[in-house]
N, C-alpha and C positions, 0 to 999 in steps of 0.2 A: 565375455566382455568383448565388444569390438571398438577398436581404437579408431576414431574419426579425426581428421586434421581440418580446423576450421580456416578458411582463406578470406582475404578482404577481395574487392573487386579488381585490384591489381596483381591478383594471384599470389599474394605473399601470405604464409602461413603465420596467423595471429594468436591461434588458440588450439585447443583440443578437447575432445569430447570422448567419454566412454559410455557406449549404448549396450543395455543388457539385453541379450536376445529373448529373455523370458517376457519383456514388454511388448515382443512383437510374436508372441505364441510360442517361443523357443525353438520352432524348427519350421521348414517349409513344407507346407502341405500341397503337394504336388498335384494329387488327384482334384482336391477342392480347388486348387489354382486354374485348372484346365477346365472345370466345369464352369469357373465363374468367366474365363475368357471365352468360352463358347457361347455364353449367355449374353454377354455384352456385343459380341461380334452378331449374333442371331436378331439382337434387338435393334440394330443399325439397318437391316434389311427392310426395304419399304413392303415388298410382297404385293404389288399393284400390278403385274404382269398378268394379262388375261387375253385369250384369243376367243373367236366366235365358236362356238360348237354348234351342231347340228339343229337343236332345238331354237337357236337364236337366229337362224337362216330365215331368209325370205323366200316363199314359195310354198306350193302345196304338200302335203304328206302322202300323195297320193302316188302309187306305182306309175311310172310313165306309160309302161305298155306291158302286156301280159308277157308272162316268163317264156313261153316257148311258141315257135311257129311263125315268128317275124323274121328270122333270119340275121337279127342282131343280136349283139353281146346282151345278156340280160342285165336289167338295169332297176335300180330302186326309184326313190323319189329325188327331186331336184335338189335336196339338202345334203345328199351325201357328201361325204368328203372325198369322193373320188370325182366330183363334177365342178366346173369353174363356177364359182359364186356359192358353193356348198359351205358346209362348217367344216372345221378343223377337226380331224380324227384325235381322239384323247386332248381336247381342248385344254389349255391352261385357265385356270380359275385364281381370281384373286385369294390370298391367304395370308394369315397370320404366323410369322415365325417366331413371336414374342415368347421368350423364356423367363421365369422368376426363379429366385432364390432368397430364402430368409435373411432378415437383416444380419443376424449374427454371422452365418455362413459368408454373406458379401464381407464384412468386416475381418473375418480370419483370413480370406482369400486376398484382401488389400494387405494385411500384415504380412502374409507369406510372399507378396510381391516385393514388399519393401525389404524384407529380410534377406530376398535372394538377391536384390540389388547391393545391399550391403555386402553380404558375403563375397560377390564377385568384384567388390570395389567399382562400383557404378554408381555410386552416390557421392556427390560433392557438396560441402558445407559451406556456406558464405555468411560471413557476418551479417551482412545487411543487403537490400537491394532498394535504394531510394532514388526515385527519378525526380527532379523539381519539374521536368516537362517532358512530353514524349520524344524521344530521339533514339532512332533506330541503330545508328552508328556507333553510339555508345553502349549499347547493348551487345552488340556484335564485337565490340572490343573487350567488353566483360568476358565473354565466352571464349575469346582467343586468349586471355590472360590465364583462364581457369583450364585452358587446353582441353575443352570441349568442342569437338570437331564433328560429332555425330548427332542423331537426333537426340532432343533433349526435353524432358518434361520438368518446367520451372514451378517449385511449389514454395507458396507463401503463405503467411497465417491468415491474411485477410485480402479482398480483392483490391487491387492497386490499379486505377485507370491509367496512370500514364507508365506504368510498368507493361501494362497488357497491350497500349497502343505501340510500345516501343519493340513489342517482340511479335506483333501478329503478322509483319510482313516478313520474317525471317523462315525459311522453308524448315520443317520438321522441328519446330520449336513451339512448344504449346506451355501457356500459363494457367496454373490451376490453383485454388484455394485449398488448403488442406480438408477443409469439410466436404470437398467434392473429389476427392481422392477415390479412385477404384481400381480394382486389379486390371482391367482392360486397358487402361490409358497409361499405366505405369509399366506395363509388359510391353506396350506398342512403342516405347522409346528406349533408345539404348542407355542414356544416361539420365540422372535425376538430380537437378540442381536445387537444392532446398536452403531457405534461410534458418538461422539458428533459432529464432522465434518460432518458426513453422515446425521445428524437429521437436521443440519443447511441448508445443501445443499439441502435436501428433503423440507423443509417447506420455503425455502427461506428468512430465518432470522425473520420470523413472531414471535418466541418465546422469550421470556427474559430470563436472566440468573441471578440467584442470589446466593450468598453464605450462 
């Protein structure tokens, strides 16, 4: 069991939770976690880089002059990569870098990423994050009270427009509902700030709370 302290927005400990590692797969599957991170990074690549090859150049494909007897160096057609205006040798072509993983593997990788954060004490649990209106300064104060000074992934049970607008202008801070969590975004942030409601929905009520 992993003991977690629950804080309020002022940074005061108000409760505690016990999280069973078996709810997150029991262990960190590092090979699967690496595979998922490679997939998410590859899927961010656009892959539209392209250059003009010889077949796309303008000009005749006929040899400029005969091979021997002219006194000049031998030359091919105008579209060769050695001449100005010719195509690029080994030209780049647009390609798709996208990778895929089965849903069960993606979920196991997500659970492994969360478990790794828990084991390294990089998860901060807060009782609630409620904003009556968007206000960035209030959210900055909350992060300061919780002693979060590095990149942080804020996880909530459902989408909150006021919370999202309050955090979107803060560098290295992202807000994401539990349903959209993935191993790539979890590992891309140093800290993970999650509400009690979000943690309960993520683990399906497998943890016990105690005062």
